[in-house]
BALUM-780674 format. One record per residue: residue number from 1; residue in one letter; x, y, z of N, C-alpha, C in turn. Coordinates in nm, 4 decimals. Atoms other than C-alpha are relative to their C-alpha. Layout:
<atoms>
ATOM   num   residu       n.c1       n.c2       n.c3      ca.c1      ca.c2      ca.c3       c.c1       c.c2       c.c3
ATOM   NUM        a          X          Y          Z          X          Y          Z          X          Y          Z
...
</atoms>
This chain:
<atoms>
ATOM   num   residu       n.c1       n.c2       n.c3      ca.c1      ca.c2      ca.c3       c.c1       c.c2       c.c3
ATOM     1        m    -0.0811    -0.1543     0.0521     7.5794    10.1875     9.7250     0.1191    -0.0537    -0.0988
ATOM     2        p    -0.0648     0.0382     0.1077     7.8073    10.1264     9.4262     0.1075     0.0527     0.0388
ATOM     3        r    -0.0836    -0.0591    -0.0187     8.1588    10.1663     9.4893     0.0771     0.0802    -0.0558
ATOM     4        h    -0.0385    -0.0826     0.0662     8.2283    10.3699     9.1547    -0.1159     0.0177    -0.1239
ATOM     5        p     0.0754     0.0398     0.1176     8.0019    10.4345     8.8266     0.0350    -0.0406    -0.0826
ATOM     6        k    -0.0238     0.1150    -0.0008     7.9710    10.1885     8.6581     0.0096     0.0147    -0.1749
ATOM     7        k     0.0159    -0.1101     0.1411     7.9885    10.4239     8.3285     0.1359    -0.0339     0.0065
ATOM     8        l    -0.1444    -0.0474     0.0273     8.3547    10.5187     8.3702     0.0866    -0.0784     0.1170
ATOM     9        s    -0.1218     0.1036    -0.0313     8.6581    10.3278     8.4282     0.0928     0.0034     0.1005
ATOM    10        e    -0.0547    -0.0747    -0.1334     8.8820    10.3303     8.7481     0.1492     0.0494    -0.1053
ATOM    11        k    -0.1331    -0.1058     0.0583     9.1753    10.4509     8.5044    -0.1110     0.1681    -0.0196
ATOM    12        i    -0.0225    -0.0849     0.0223     8.9480    10.7494     8.4412    -0.0536     0.0906     0.1181
ATOM    13        l     0.0331    -0.0285    -0.0540     8.8424    10.8080     8.7057     0.1330    -0.0141     0.1359
ATOM    14        r    -0.1126     0.0027    -0.0634     9.1857    10.7838     8.9010     0.0267     0.1264    -0.0647
ATOM    15        q    -0.0319    -0.0835     0.1302     9.2976    11.0477     8.6419    -0.1551     0.1569     0.0862
ATOM    16        a     0.0524    -0.0962    -0.1017     9.0052    11.2748     8.8039     0.0296     0.0847     0.0730
ATOM    17        l    -0.0730     0.0165    -0.1678     9.1032    11.1858     9.1189     0.1254     0.0924     0.0394
ATOM    18        d    -0.1888    -0.1180    -0.0282     9.4764    11.3266     9.0654    -0.0428     0.1215    -0.0958
ATOM    19        q     0.0639    -0.0946     0.0208     9.3025    11.6265     8.9007    -0.0275     0.0717     0.0662
ATOM    20        l     0.0395    -0.1086    -0.0966     9.1156    11.7542     9.1492     0.0734     0.0379     0.1384
ATOM    21        l    -0.1017    -0.0421    -0.1225     9.4053    11.7134     9.4323     0.0502     0.0650    -0.0515
ATOM    22        e    -0.1690    -0.1193     0.0617     9.6405    11.9057     9.1564    -0.1073     0.1242     0.0337
ATOM    23        e     0.0163    -0.1145     0.0190     9.3724    12.2352     9.1330    -0.1498    -0.0525     0.0849
ATOM    24        p     0.0960     0.0274    -0.0415     9.0777    12.2668     9.3317    -0.0784     0.0077    -0.0052
ATOM    25        l     0.0438    -0.0280     0.1393     8.7583    12.2032     9.1822    -0.1077     0.1373     0.0965
ATOM    26        p     0.0728    -0.0737    -0.0540     8.4949    12.5339     9.2527    -0.0931    -0.0445     0.0902
ATOM    27        l     0.1753     0.0079    -0.0507     8.1878    12.4653     9.5003    -0.0599     0.1170     0.0908
ATOM    28        p     0.1015    -0.0397     0.0125     7.9642    12.6736     9.4816    -0.1332     0.0591     0.1930
ATOM    29        e     0.0711     0.0047    -0.1607     7.7934    12.5597     9.8415     0.0854     0.0141     0.0538
ATOM    30        i    -0.0356     0.0025    -0.1121     8.0668    12.6060    10.0207     0.0644     0.1673    -0.0144
ATOM    31        t    -0.0453    -0.1024     0.0231     8.1203    12.9535    10.0680     0.0341     0.1289     0.1315
ATOM    32        s    -0.0511    -0.0972    -0.1364     8.2810    13.2196    10.3278    -0.0868    -0.0633     0.1517
ATOM    33        n     0.0588     0.0908    -0.0943     8.1479    13.0507    10.6555    -0.1070    -0.0291     0.0093
ATOM    34        t     0.0885     0.1119    -0.0425     8.0308    12.8008    10.5959     0.0372    -0.1102     0.0824
ATOM    35        l    -0.1049     0.0843    -0.0912     8.0689    12.5503    10.8436    -0.1790    -0.1177     0.0323
ATOM    36        t     0.0418     0.1552     0.0434     7.9300    12.1818    10.8386     0.0399    -0.0907     0.1383
ATOM    37        f    -0.0327     0.0963    -0.1319     7.9081    11.9225    11.1490    -0.0597    -0.1618    -0.0790
ATOM    38        r     0.0104     0.1208    -0.0071     7.9217    11.5344    11.1029    -0.0469    -0.0210     0.1192
ATOM    39        t    -0.0673     0.0491    -0.0917     7.8118    11.3179    11.3672     0.0786    -0.1673    -0.0096
ATOM    40        e    -0.1508     0.0896     0.0346     8.0621    11.0171    11.4078    -0.1350    -0.1075     0.0133
ATOM    41        d     0.1274     0.1133    -0.0168     7.8600    10.6630    11.3698     0.0075    -0.0668     0.1582
ATOM    42        d     0.0457     0.0849    -0.0994     7.9551    10.5745    11.7425    -0.0553     0.0422     0.1157
ATOM    43        c     0.0303    -0.1133    -0.1156     7.8289    10.8107    11.9146    -0.1130    -0.0447     0.1239
ATOM    44        d     0.1000     0.0954    -0.1158     7.5726    10.6238    12.1204    -0.1093     0.0720     0.0768
ATOM    45        g     0.1274    -0.0991    -0.0347     7.2984    10.8594    12.0870     0.1011     0.1039     0.1188
ATOM    46        n    -0.0719    -0.1211    -0.0443     7.5787    11.1726    12.1885     0.0401     0.0867    -0.1491
ATOM    47        l    -0.0168    -0.0300     0.2216     7.4998    11.3447    11.8476     0.0733     0.1368     0.0143
ATOM    48        g    -0.0996    -0.0544    -0.0149     7.7988    11.6057    12.0377     0.0895    -0.0368    -0.0874
ATOM    49        q    -0.1014     0.1009     0.0368     8.0400    11.3453    11.8868     0.0275     0.0588    -0.1187
ATOM    50        g    -0.0450    -0.0214     0.1390     8.1778    11.4539    11.5804     0.0576     0.0990    -0.1151
ATOM    51        l    -0.0804    -0.0889     0.0789     8.3310    11.6564    11.2801    -0.0887     0.1588     0.0130
ATOM    52        q     0.0773    -0.1816     0.0442     8.2700    12.0474    11.2372     0.1370     0.0502    -0.0720
ATOM    53        l    -0.0809    -0.0295     0.0540     8.4460    12.1719    10.9935    -0.0808     0.1142    -0.1155
ATOM    54        r     0.0433    -0.1789     0.0891     8.4443    12.5610    10.8393     0.0803     0.0690    -0.0715
ATOM    55        m    -0.1154    -0.0559     0.0793     8.5446    12.7627    10.5741     0.0357     0.1355     0.0754
ATOM    56        s    -0.0191    -0.1588    -0.0419     8.6945    13.0581    10.6935     0.0654     0.1168    -0.0874
ATOM    57        p     0.0079    -0.1472     0.0492     8.6899    13.4502    10.4992     0.0728    -0.0172    -0.0468
ATOM    58        d    -0.0432    -0.0878     0.0729     8.9885    13.4443    10.3971     0.0462    -0.1741    -0.1096
ATOM    59        g    -0.0418     0.1361     0.0973     8.9454    13.0211    10.2023     0.0568    -0.1445     0.0891
ATOM    60        d    -0.0552     0.0762    -0.0583     9.1006    12.8399    10.4763    -0.0328    -0.0762     0.0985
ATOM    61        v     0.1490     0.0569    -0.0622     8.9140    12.5207    10.5912     0.0503    -0.1108     0.1828
ATOM    62        w    -0.0539    -0.0124    -0.1538     8.8872    12.4648    10.9782    -0.0550    -0.1348     0.0360
ATOM    63        v     0.0109     0.1072    -0.0275     8.8810    12.1041    11.1388     0.0177    -0.0309     0.0911
ATOM    64        l    -0.0433     0.0455    -0.1413     8.7216    12.0490    11.4699    -0.0307    -0.1537     0.0212
ATOM    65        s     0.0489     0.0883    -0.0128     8.7434    11.7203    11.6420    -0.0827     0.0249     0.0946
ATOM    66        l     0.1127    -0.0049    -0.1188     8.4133    11.7206    11.8958    -0.0551    -0.1287     0.0468
ATOM    67        k     0.0656     0.0755    -0.0519     8.4661    11.4550    12.1252     0.0990    -0.0184     0.1706
ATOM    68        r    -0.0785    -0.0174    -0.1274     8.6201    11.4059    12.5134     0.1608    -0.0744     0.0305
ATOM    69        m    -0.2178     0.0386     0.0422     8.8833    11.1174    12.4553    -0.0464    -0.0905    -0.1075
ATOM    70        g    -0.0279     0.1073     0.1099     8.9641    10.8656    12.1607    -0.0319     0.0895    -0.1494
ATOM    71        a     0.0415    -0.0051     0.1285     8.8872    10.8870    11.7959    -0.1645     0.0092    -0.0472
ATOM    72        l     0.1531     0.0043     0.0480     8.5789    10.9759    11.6152     0.0566    -0.1612    -0.0453
ATOM    73        r    -0.0032     0.1638     0.1190     8.4936    10.6578    11.3524    -0.1358     0.0303    -0.1110
ATOM    74        f     0.0875     0.0203     0.1677     8.3048    10.6904    11.0059     0.0120    -0.1589    -0.0267
ATOM    75        r     0.0350     0.1749     0.0858     8.2012    10.3195    10.8904    -0.0125     0.0583    -0.1278
ATOM    76        n    -0.0259     0.0032     0.1072     8.2880    10.2219    10.6272    -0.1237    -0.0386    -0.0474
ATOM    77        g     0.1698     0.0740    -0.0045     7.8989    10.1459    10.4584     0.0216    -0.1676    -0.0810
ATOM    78        m     0.0051     0.1208     0.0967     8.0373     9.8353    10.2198    -0.0287    -0.1494     0.1395
ATOM    79        i     0.0287     0.0824    -0.0511     8.0866     9.6661    10.5831    -0.0367     0.0115     0.1034
ATOM    80        g     0.0679    -0.0174    -0.1421     7.9658     9.7826    10.9195    -0.1344     0.0785    -0.0275
ATOM    81        g     0.1317    -0.1053    -0.0389     7.6852    10.0350    10.7946     0.0484     0.1478     0.0579
ATOM    82        t    -0.0109    -0.1107    -0.0010     7.7280    10.4058    10.8023    -0.1441     0.0655    -0.0001
ATOM    83        s     0.0733    -0.0044    -0.0056     7.5446    10.6269    10.8591     0.0296     0.1934    -0.0505
ATOM    84        s    -0.0695    -0.0855     0.0664     7.7605    10.8942    10.6873     0.0630    -0.0472    -0.1327
ATOM    85        p    -0.0803     0.0061     0.0694     7.8720    10.7400    10.3498     0.0572     0.0714    -0.0888
ATOM    86        h    -0.1297    -0.1298     0.0917     7.9731    11.1051    10.1599     0.1084    -0.0306     0.0733
ATOM    87        t    -0.1491    -0.0402    -0.1251     8.1933    11.2239    10.5108     0.0484    -0.1391    -0.0581
ATOM    88        h    -0.0466     0.1241     0.0080     8.3344    10.8104    10.4560     0.0470     0.0118    -0.1000
ATOM    89        n    -0.0523     0.0098     0.0461     8.4255    10.8350    10.1604     0.0448     0.1476    -0.0655
ATOM    90        a    -0.0843    -0.0929     0.0039     8.5472    11.2137    10.1446     0.1429    -0.0395     0.1158
ATOM    91        l    -0.1663    -0.0368    -0.0919     8.8086    11.1471    10.4316     0.0610    -0.1162    -0.0398
ATOM    92        r    -0.1614     0.0980     0.0934     8.9572    10.8691    10.2074     0.0454     0.0801    -0.0014
ATOM    93        l    -0.1033    -0.0433     0.0395     8.9980    11.0564     9.9850     0.0947     0.2014     0.0611
ATOM    94        l    -0.0670    -0.0644    -0.0950     9.1046    11.3300    10.2347     0.1381    -0.0644     0.0513
ATOM    95        m    -0.1264     0.1307    -0.0544     9.3795    11.0383    10.3323     0.1322     0.0572    -0.1036
ATOM    96        l    -0.0752    -0.0385     0.1788     9.4865    11.0763     9.9754     0.0729     0.0911    -0.0309
ATOM    97        a    -0.0491    -0.1636     0.0755     9.5762    11.4327     9.9415     0.0612    -0.0108     0.1408
ATOM    98        m    -0.1051    -0.0773    -0.1200     9.7714    11.3998    10.2866     0.1314    -0.0844    -0.0134
ATOM    99        i    -0.0546     0.1159    -0.0456     9.9439    11.0726    10.1659     0.1289     0.1138    -0.1036
ATOM   100        k    -0.0314    -0.0535     0.0932    10.0138    11.2733     9.8308     0.0542     0.1489     0.0642
ATOM   101        d    -0.1048    -0.1444    -0.1062    10.1408    11.6285    10.0664     0.0745    -0.0361     0.0251
ATOM   102        d    -0.1765     0.1367    -0.1435    10.4134    11.3847    10.2987     0.0275    -0.0396    -0.1075
ATOM   103        e    -0.1390     0.0098     0.0709    10.5374    11.2958     9.9847     0.0663     0.0923    -0.0854
ATOM   104        l    -0.0725    -0.1878     0.0086    10.5778    11.6686     9.8842     0.0533    -0.0217     0.0221
ATOM   105        h     0.0301    -0.0902    -0.1123    10.6089    11.7949    10.1568     0.0321    -0.1049     0.1366
ATOM   106        k    -0.0075     0.0874    -0.1398    10.7750    11.4738    10.4510    -0.0645     0.1188     0.1567
ATOM   107        q     0.0308    -0.0981    -0.1128    10.6564    11.5833    10.8207     0.0278    -0.1201     0.1289
ATOM   108        r    -0.0657     0.0951    -0.0669    10.8036    11.4415    11.0874    -0.1380    -0.0724     0.1014
ATOM   109        r     0.0577     0.0121    -0.0487    10.5514    11.2190    11.2802    -0.0235    -0.1029     0.1394
</atoms>
């Protein structure tokens, strides 16, 4: 899986990413009460261990981590193999969004 499309430069991709993080993209596939779930890569056969997201009627996104103990792991497809390459990429984008939000509004940790 390529890191990014060959036809687009990294500068163009960065500009598009910045715009996506500033202005929400309309996503007709995600409507009120949309529910999605991904099993983590280290589930050892327990398909109930994963990440659940739900879009509520007011447009809020609810995140639920489903695992008894520890953290969920979505592997890098370039190194360790993953069954969720799109989820991994989206979580990386979420991390970047959280960093940008923290630059605007610091939160205690």
